[in-house]
N, C-alpha and C positions, 0 to 999 in steps of 0.2 A: 481598164486603167488609165488608158490615154485620155479619155474624157475627164476623169477625176483630176488627172495632172493639168489638163488645159483650164479646169475650172479654178484649181488652187493657184496656178500661174496667173491667171487673170485677176484674181482677188488680190494677190500680193504685188502685182505690176502697178496697182493704184497708190501703194504705199511704200514703194521700193525706195524712194528718196529718203525716206525716214531712217533706214537702217544705218547709214554712216553718221547721220545726225546724232542717233541714240548712242552709238558707240563713242563718237566725240564727246558727248555730255558725260557719259559714264567715266571715261578715262580722266576728262577735265575736272569733273567734280572730286574724284577720288584724290587727284593731286592738290586741288584747293584744300580739302579737308585735312590731308596729311601735312600740308604746309601750316595750316592754320592752327593745328594742334601743336605746332612748336612754338607758339607765342606765349607770352611776351619774349622779345628778343633780349639777349641772346638765349637760346633754348639749353637750359641746363641739362637736360636728359642727354643731348648730343655731346655736350662737353664732357660729362661724367662718364658715358658709356664708351664713347670712341676717343676721348682725349682730344677732341677739336678745340681750336682756339675759339673764344667767342666770335671773332669776325667770320671764321669759316663756318661755324655753326649756324650763324645768322644768315650767311649766304645761302646755305642748303635750304633753310626753311622759306626764305624769300623766293629762291629759285622754284621750289615745289609750287608754292602759291601762285606766283606769276605765270609759270609754265602752264597749269591748269586754266588760268584766265585766258591766256594767249590762245591756247588750243581751241577754247570755245569761241572766242571772238573771231579768231582768224577764219573759221568756217563760214562766216557771214561776209567776208570780204571776197568778193568775187572777181579778183584781178591777181596779176603775178604776185604783189605784196602779200596777200593773204595766203597764196600758195607757199610763199617762202617762210612766212611765219608759222605755218602748220608744220612744215618740214623741219624748222628750228626747234619747235616744240617738241616734235618727235625725236630729234636728235637729243635733246636735253632729257627727255624722259628716258631714253635708252642709256644714255651715260649715267644717269642718276640710278636706275635700276641696276645696272651692271655693277656699279660701285657698291650699292647697298648689298647685293648678293654676294660679292666678293668679301666685303669687310664685315658684314653682320651676319651672314648666312652661308657661310662657306662649307658648312657641314651638311647643307642641303643638296650639294651638287650630287647628281646621279642617285638620287633617292626619290621615293614617291613625295616626300615633303615638299620638293621643289615644284612638282607639277600639281600640287593641291594648294599652293600658297597664292595669295593674292599678287605677290611680287612678280611671278612669272607671267601673269596675265597683263599686269601693267607694262612689263617689258615688251611683251608681244604687240601691245597696243601702241607702244612708242615706236617700235620698228615699222609697224603698219603705216603710221602717219608720216614717218620719215621716208618711207618708199613712195606712198601714194599722194602725198600732200593733199591738196583740195580735190584732186581727181577721184577721191574716195567715194 
């Protein structure tokens, strides 16, 4: 068993650096898509469903789109600025997802629906990048 474990570890050690990059791209692309689906601005769906002002609804759409872009780009900036941008993206994702869960899906709390939804995984991803920054 130890020999198999060593071989598996050896194989994956060659591609270990790809794991956080794949995660970053997955979360970033998800946010880009969610934001882009709300165009053209102002997004009527947000205005009608949540009763948001056109300005706030547009801010949400732009925030999602830009957060996804910044999360991806900041992973390639290998200095403290990139680290701060990653953490800010994580913070914004966390705030957005908590807000979405509270206002749009409050009936999901403490149910299996919460833990089988895309939203919980985006929230977890946001918390991850908020905590880890570019040290991921």
